[in-house]
ZADO-1210 file (C-alpha; in nm, 4 decimals, padded with zeros to 6 digits):
<atoms>
<atom x="-00.0059" y="-00.0018" z="-00.0117" code="MET" pos="1"/>
<atom x="00.1612" y="00.3359" z="-00.1058" code="LYS" pos="2"/>
<atom x="00.2150" y="00.5805" z="00.1764" code="SER" pos="3"/>
<atom x="00.0972" y="00.9416" z="00.1030" code="TYR" pos="4"/>
<atom x="00.2986" y="01.1660" z="00.3106" code="ASN" pos="5"/>
<atom x="00.4274" y="01.4399" z="00.0743" code="LEU" pos="6"/>
<atom x="00.2757" y="01.7880" z="00.0319" code="SER" pos="7"/>
<atom x="00.2509" y="01.9139" z="-00.3229" code="ARG" pos="8"/>
<atom x="00.5039" y="02.1724" z="-00.2157" code="GLU" pos="9"/>
<atom x="00.7639" y="01.9136" z="-00.0757" code="LYS" pos="10"/>
<atom x="00.7168" y="01.7004" z="-00.3917" code="ALA" pos="11"/>
<atom x="00.7759" y="02.0138" z="-00.6048" code="ALA" pos="12"/>
<atom x="01.1241" y="02.0794" z="-00.4468" code="LEU" pos="13"/>
<atom x="01.2305" y="01.7120" z="-00.4556" code="GLU" pos="14"/>
<atom x="01.1627" y="01.7176" z="-00.8468" code="LEU" pos="15"/>
<atom x="01.2815" y="02.0674" z="-00.9027" code="GLY" pos="16"/>
<atom x="00.9404" y="02.1682" z="-01.0686" code="VAL" pos="17"/>
<atom x="00.6399" y="02.3960" z="-00.9811" code="SER" pos="18"/>
<atom x="00.3386" y="02.2924" z="-00.7756" code="THR" pos="19"/>
<atom x="00.1778" y="02.3720" z="-01.1269" code="ARG" pos="20"/>
<atom x="00.3491" y="02.0891" z="-01.2877" code="THR" pos="21"/>
<atom x="00.2828" y="01.8657" z="-00.9998" code="ILE" pos="22"/>
<atom x="-00.0934" y="01.9396" z="-01.0447" code="ASP" pos="23"/>
<atom x="-00.0318" y="01.8753" z="-01.4233" code="ARG" pos="24"/>
<atom x="00.0937" y="01.5538" z="-01.3364" code="TYR" pos="25"/>
<atom x="-00.1874" y="01.4591" z="-01.1005" code="VAL" pos="26"/>
<atom x="-00.4489" y="01.5775" z="-01.3515" code="LYS" pos="27"/>
<atom x="-00.2809" y="01.3523" z="-01.6103" code="SER" pos="28"/>
<atom x="-00.2687" y="01.0689" z="-01.3762" code="GLY" pos="29"/>
<atom x="00.0998" y="01.0582" z="-01.3781" code="LYS" pos="30"/>
<atom x="00.1071" y="01.0753" z="-00.9740" code="LEU" pos="31"/>
<atom x="-00.1589" y="00.9524" z="-00.7617" code="SER" pos="32"/>
<atom x="-00.3065" y="01.1378" z="-00.4662" code="TYR" pos="33"/>
<atom x="-00.4952" y="01.1549" z="-00.1509" code="LYS" pos="34"/>
<atom x="-00.6933" y="01.4493" z="-00.0037" code="LYS" pos="35"/>
<atom x="-00.6875" y="01.4508" z="00.3824" code="ILE" pos="36"/>
<atom x="-00.8445" y="01.7650" z="00.5479" code="ALA" pos="37"/>
<atom x="-00.8409" y="01.9874" z="00.2300" code="ASN" pos="38"/>
<atom x="-00.4778" y="01.9137" z="00.1919" code="LYS" pos="39"/>
<atom x="-00.3187" y="01.7318" z="-00.1294" code="VAL" pos="40"/>
<atom x="-00.0669" y="01.4475" z="-00.0132" code="LEU" pos="41"/>
<atom x="00.1332" y="01.2508" z="-00.2857" code="LEU" pos="42"/>
<atom x="00.3153" y="00.9161" z="-00.2493" code="ALA" pos="43"/>
<atom x="00.6835" y="00.9312" z="-00.1939" code="ASN" pos="44"/>
<atom x="00.7678" y="00.6193" z="-00.4094" code="ASP" pos="45"/>
<atom x="00.6040" y="00.7784" z="-00.7183" code="GLU" pos="46"/>
<atom x="00.8033" y="01.1001" z="-00.6553" code="ILE" pos="47"/>
<atom x="01.1162" y="00.9104" z="-00.6342" code="LEU" pos="48"/>
<atom x="01.0315" y="00.7458" z="-00.9237" code="ALA" pos="49"/>
<atom x="00.9522" y="01.0345" z="-01.1316" code="LEU" pos="50"/>
<atom x="01.2880" y="01.1879" z="-01.0140" code="LYS" pos="51"/>
<atom x="01.4847" y="00.8552" z="-01.1177" code="GLN" pos="52"/>
<atom x="01.3036" y="00.8994" z="-01.4681" code="GLU" pos="53"/>
<atom x="01.4107" y="01.2718" z="-01.5209" code="PHE" pos="54"/>
<atom x="01.7611" y="01.1908" z="-01.4059" code="ALA" pos="55"/>
<atom x="01.7571" y="00.8666" z="-01.6338" code="GLN" pos="56"/>
<atom x="01.6220" y="01.0864" z="-01.9238" code="LEU" pos="57"/>
<atom x="01.9138" y="01.3309" z="-01.9088" code="HIS" pos="58"/>
<atom x="02.1667" y="01.0324" z="-01.8905" code="THR" pos="59"/>
<atom x="02.0384" y="00.8482" z="-02.1745" code="GLU" pos="60"/>
<atom x="02.0723" y="01.1307" z="-02.4112" code="VAL" pos="61"/>
<atom x="02.4157" y="01.1869" z="-02.3520" code="SER" pos="62"/>
<atom x="02.5220" y="00.8310" z="-02.2989" code="SER" pos="63"/>
<atom x="02.3608" y="00.7571" z="-02.6377" code="GLU" pos="64"/>
<atom x="02.5432" y="01.0155" z="-02.8261" code="LEU" pos="65"/>
<atom x="02.8753" y="00.8953" z="-02.6973" code="ILE" pos="66"/>
<atom x="02.8252" y="00.5230" z="-02.7470" code="HIS" pos="67"/>
<atom x="02.6515" y="00.5982" z="-03.1098" code="GLU" pos="68"/>
<atom x="02.9472" y="00.8145" z="-03.2141" code="ALA" pos="69"/>
<atom x="03.2308" y="00.5584" z="-03.0699" code="THR" pos="70"/>
<atom x="03.0241" y="00.2174" z="-03.1594" code="GLU" pos="71"/>
<atom x="02.9252" y="00.2961" z="-03.5242" code="LYS" pos="72"/>
<atom x="03.2255" y="00.1875" z="-03.7745" code="THR" pos="73"/>
<atom x="03.2023" y="00.1560" z="-04.1073" code="TYR" pos="74"/>
<atom x="03.3918" y="-00.0857" z="-04.3450" code="PRO" pos="75"/>
<atom x="03.5962" y="00.0937" z="-04.6018" code="VAL" pos="76"/>
<atom x="03.3793" y="-00.1075" z="-04.8825" code="THR" pos="77"/>
<atom x="03.0561" y="00.0695" z="-04.7419" code="SER" pos="78"/>
<atom x="02.8624" y="00.3241" z="-04.9733" code="ASN" pos="79"/>
<atom x="02.9778" y="00.6597" z="-04.8361" code="PRO" pos="80"/>
<atom x="02.6520" y="00.8195" z="-04.9250" code="VAL" pos="81"/>
<atom x="02.4443" y="00.5966" z="-04.7151" code="ALA" pos="82"/>
<atom x="02.6761" y="00.5778" z="-04.4139" code="VAL" pos="83"/>
<atom x="02.6634" y="00.9719" z="-04.4511" code="ARG" pos="84"/>
<atom x="02.2994" y="00.9669" z="-04.4722" code="ALA" pos="85"/>
<atom x="02.2792" y="00.7527" z="-04.1352" code="ASP" pos="86"/>
<atom x="02.5060" y="00.9825" z="-03.9571" code="LEU" pos="87"/>
<atom x="02.3171" y="01.2846" z="-04.0581" code="ASP" pos="88"/>
<atom x="02.0042" y="01.1339" z="-03.9519" code="GLN" pos="89"/>
<atom x="02.1369" y="01.0253" z="-03.6171" code="ALA" pos="90"/>
<atom x="02.2995" y="01.3916" z="-03.5620" code="ILE" pos="91"/>
<atom x="01.9451" y="01.5156" z="-03.6371" code="GLU" pos="92"/>
<atom x="01.7842" y="01.3109" z="-03.4259" code="GLU" pos="93"/>
<atom x="02.0150" y="01.3734" z="-03.1255" code="LYS" pos="94"/>
<atom x="01.9971" y="01.7496" z="-03.1807" code="ILE" pos="95"/>
<atom x="01.6316" y="01.7484" z="-03.1802" code="ASP" pos="96"/>
<atom x="01.6518" y="01.5551" z="-02.8260" code="LYS" pos="97"/>
<atom x="01.8764" y="01.8247" z="-02.6978" code="PHE" pos="98"/>
<atom x="01.6529" y="02.0980" z="-02.8216" code="PHE" pos="99"/>
<atom x="01.3373" y="01.9511" z="-02.6501" code="LEU" pos="100"/>
<atom x="01.5593" y="01.9125" z="-02.3248" code="ILE" pos="101"/>
<atom x="01.6294" y="02.2777" z="-02.3807" code="PHE" pos="102"/>
<atom x="01.2603" y="02.3948" z="-02.4037" code="LYS" pos="103"/>
<atom x="01.1809" y="02.1663" z="-02.0915" code="GLU" pos="104"/>
<atom x="01.4439" y="02.3610" z="-01.9010" code="LYS" pos="105"/>
<atom x="01.3493" y="02.7037" z="-02.0292" code="ASP" pos="106"/>
<atom x="00.9696" y="02.6211" z="-01.9479" code="LYS" pos="107"/>
<atom x="01.0782" y="02.5429" z="-01.5727" code="MET" pos="108"/>
<atom x="01.3077" y="02.8305" z="-01.5431" code="ILE" pos="109"/>
<atom x="01.0160" y="03.0742" z="-01.6719" code="GLU" pos="110"/>
<atom x="00.7798" y="02.8845" z="-01.4242" code="GLU" pos="111"/>
<atom x="01.0155" y="02.9410" z="-01.1353" code="LYS" pos="112"/>
<atom x="01.0767" y="03.3262" z="-01.2520" code="ASN" pos="113"/>
<atom x="00.7229" y="03.3981" z="-01.2228" code="LYS" pos="114"/>
<atom x="00.7121" y="03.2479" z="-00.8664" code="ILE" pos="115"/>
<atom x="00.9872" y="03.4669" z="-00.7723" code="ILE" pos="116"/>
<atom x="00.7998" y="03.7542" z="-00.9297" code="PHE" pos="117"/>
<atom x="00.4862" y="03.6600" z="-00.6903" code="VAL" pos="118"/>
<atom x="00.6925" y="03.6357" z="-00.4008" code="LEU" pos="119"/>
<atom x="00.8646" y="03.9161" z="-00.4416" code="GLN" pos="120"/>
<atom x="00.5341" y="04.1128" z="-00.4633" code="GLN" pos="121"/>
<atom x="00.4018" y="03.9330" z="-00.1385" code="ARG" pos="122"/>
<atom x="00.7320" y="04.0490" z="00.0310" code="ILE" pos="123"/>
<atom x="00.6389" y="04.3959" z="-00.0779" code="GLY" pos="124"/>
<atom x="00.3047" y="04.3856" z="00.0617" code="GLU" pos="125"/>
<atom x="00.4225" y="04.2533" z="00.3860" code="LEU" pos="126"/>
<atom x="00.6995" y="04.5274" z="00.4195" code="GLU" pos="127"/>
<atom x="00.4292" y="04.7828" z="00.3670" code="THR" pos="128"/>
<atom x="00.1960" y="04.5983" z="00.6387" code="LYS" pos="129"/>
<atom x="00.4856" y="04.5844" z="00.8787" code="ILE" pos="130"/>
<atom x="00.5849" y="04.9698" z="00.8610" code="GLN" pos="131"/>
<atom x="00.2213" y="05.0497" z="00.9132" code="SER" pos="132"/>
<atom x="00.1696" y="04.8370" z="01.2136" code="MET" pos="133"/>
<atom x="00.1272" y="04.9847" z="01.5789" code="ILE" pos="134"/>
<atom x="00.3572" y="04.8662" z="01.8312" code="ALA" pos="135"/>
<atom x="00.0321" y="04.7482" z="02.0683" code="LEU" pos="136"/>
<atom x="00.0520" y="04.4046" z="02.2603" code="PRO" pos="137"/>
<atom x="-00.2513" y="04.3163" z="02.0434" code="ASP" pos="138"/>
<atom x="-00.0570" y="04.3567" z="01.6921" code="TYR" pos="139"/>
<atom x="00.2657" y="04.2173" z="01.8021" code="ASN" pos="140"/>
<atom x="00.1807" y="03.8821" z="01.7352" code="ARG" pos="141"/>
<atom x="00.0509" y="03.9661" z="01.3954" code="GLU" pos="142"/>
<atom x="00.3776" y="04.1641" z="01.3316" code="LYS" pos="143"/>
<atom x="00.5944" y="03.8690" z="01.4421" code="GLN" pos="144"/>
<atom x="00.3971" y="03.6024" z="01.2224" code="ALA" pos="145"/>
<atom x="00.4166" y="03.8547" z="00.9344" code="THR" pos="146"/>
<atom x="00.8214" y="03.8769" z="00.9594" code="LEU" pos="147"/>
<atom x="00.8114" y="03.5172" z="00.9929" code="LEU" pos="148"/>
<atom x="00.6128" y="03.4880" z="00.6453" code="GLU" pos="149"/>
<atom x="00.8441" y="03.7406" z="00.5027" code="LYS" pos="150"/>
<atom x="01.1531" y="03.5561" z="00.5994" code="GLN" pos="151"/>
<atom x="01.0081" y="03.2142" z="00.4569" code="LYS" pos="152"/>
<atom x="00.9339" y="03.3859" z="00.1526" code="LEU" pos="153"/>
<atom x="01.2791" y="03.5428" z="00.1172" code="GLU" pos="154"/>
<atom x="01.4219" y="03.1757" z="00.1603" code="GLU" pos="155"/>
<atom x="01.2210" y="03.0455" z="-00.0819" code="ARG" pos="156"/>
<atom x="01.3178" y="03.3055" z="-00.3285" code="ILE" pos="157"/>
<atom x="01.6829" y="03.2320" z="-00.2709" code="GLU" pos="158"/>
<atom x="01.5925" y="02.8354" z="-00.3236" code="GLN" pos="159"/>
<atom x="01.4465" y="02.9280" z="-00.6627" code="LEU" pos="160"/>
<atom x="01.7528" y="03.1402" z="-00.7694" code="LYS" pos="161"/>
<atom x="01.9615" y="02.8828" z="-00.6771" code="THR" pos="162"/>
<atom x="01.7706" y="02.6095" z="-00.8764" code="SER" pos="163"/>
<atom x="01.7500" y="02.8705" z="-01.1640" code="ILE" pos="164"/>
<atom x="02.1542" y="02.8757" z="-01.1674" code="LYS" pos="165"/>
<atom x="02.1625" y="02.5052" z="-01.1144" code="SER" pos="166"/>
<atom x="01.9271" y="02.4752" z="-01.4549" code="GLU" pos="167"/>
<atom x="02.0953" y="02.6924" z="-01.6353" code="LYS" pos="168"/>
<atom x="02.4521" y="02.5404" z="-01.5333" code="THR" pos="169"/>
<atom x="02.2952" y="02.1867" z="-01.6630" code="LYS" pos="170"/>
<atom x="02.1609" y="02.3528" z="-01.9873" code="SER" pos="171"/>
<atom x="02.5292" y="02.4852" z="-02.0517" code="PHE" pos="172"/>
<atom x="02.6579" y="02.1386" z="-02.0035" code="VAL" pos="173"/>
<atom x="02.4188" y="01.9914" z="-02.2211" code="LEU" pos="174"/>
<atom x="02.5269" y="02.2323" z="-02.5040" code="LEU" pos="175"/>
<atom x="02.9091" y="02.1620" z="-02.4552" code="ILE" pos="176"/>
<atom x="02.7852" y="01.7792" z="-02.5009" code="MET" pos="177"/>
<atom x="02.6118" y="01.8507" z="-02.7889" code="ALA" pos="178"/>
<atom x="02.9072" y="02.0352" z="-02.9451" code="PHE" pos="179"/>
<atom x="03.1331" y="01.7576" z="-02.8515" code="VAL" pos="180"/>
<atom x="02.9182" y="01.5322" z="-03.0101" code="PHE" pos="181"/>
<atom x="02.8857" y="01.6955" z="-03.3272" code="ILE" pos="182"/>
<atom x="03.2339" y="01.7820" z="-03.3481" code="THR" pos="183"/>
<atom x="03.3146" y="01.3939" z="-03.2695" code="LEU" pos="184"/>
<atom x="03.0622" y="01.3011" z="-03.5625" code="ALA" pos="185"/>
<atom x="03.2469" y="01.5522" z="-03.7998" code="LEU" pos="186"/>
<atom x="03.5722" y="01.3840" z="-03.7081" code="PHE" pos="187"/>
<atom x="03.4539" y="01.0392" z="-03.7871" code="LEU" pos="188"/>
<atom x="03.2962" y="01.1574" z="-04.1198" code="LEU" pos="189"/>
<atom x="03.6256" y="01.3298" z="-04.2311" code="VAL" pos="190"/>
<atom x="03.8214" y="01.0294" z="-04.1201" code="ARG" pos="191"/>
<atom x="03.6591" y="00.7510" z="-04.2979" code="TYR" pos="192"/>
<atom x="03.6485" y="00.9838" z="-04.6055" code="ASN" pos="193"/>
<atom x="03.2593" y="01.0513" z="-04.6314" code="ILE" pos="194"/>
<atom x="03.2953" y="01.4347" z="-04.6520" code="ILE" pos="195"/>
<atom x="03.5985" y="01.5942" z="-04.7179" code="GLY" pos="196"/>
</atoms>
């Protein structure tokens, strides 16, 4: 039996996606959930499996590129036009995969930037509220709660900024890998006298 103990927010942090993305996964049936006391809880094992699937997707693409480039050797008697067509098609497919990954990363970064914007607006509202509060005993509790909420929002913004930097770094590494693959493919094409 599945253990439903993760909130949408914790699941989103675990996967590095927004809560809206988690909602889309739930709506599409990719993730199951239970609603307890007006709170949506997700299964921890499903989140871990999805996280592994994401990691596997990214490692598959890079390992496929390296393996295909190193394993494909063509005999000297092969038809160079056919070999080149095969390599061109393989390169084209891999480039398409990279562009899909980049689009996914861009969407994730865009969603995180929107969240940062909303959180910064909320911080501004809270700061205005704090400045206008009177230091009476009745208001001290509300003022402390508001300060605590502001601190939590600022921490969340820092987490999102760190996550965005990480995503940009990952995208840059993937871009470098694509460049290396294309360079390796061109080297192999020249070496086997397919172009040149």
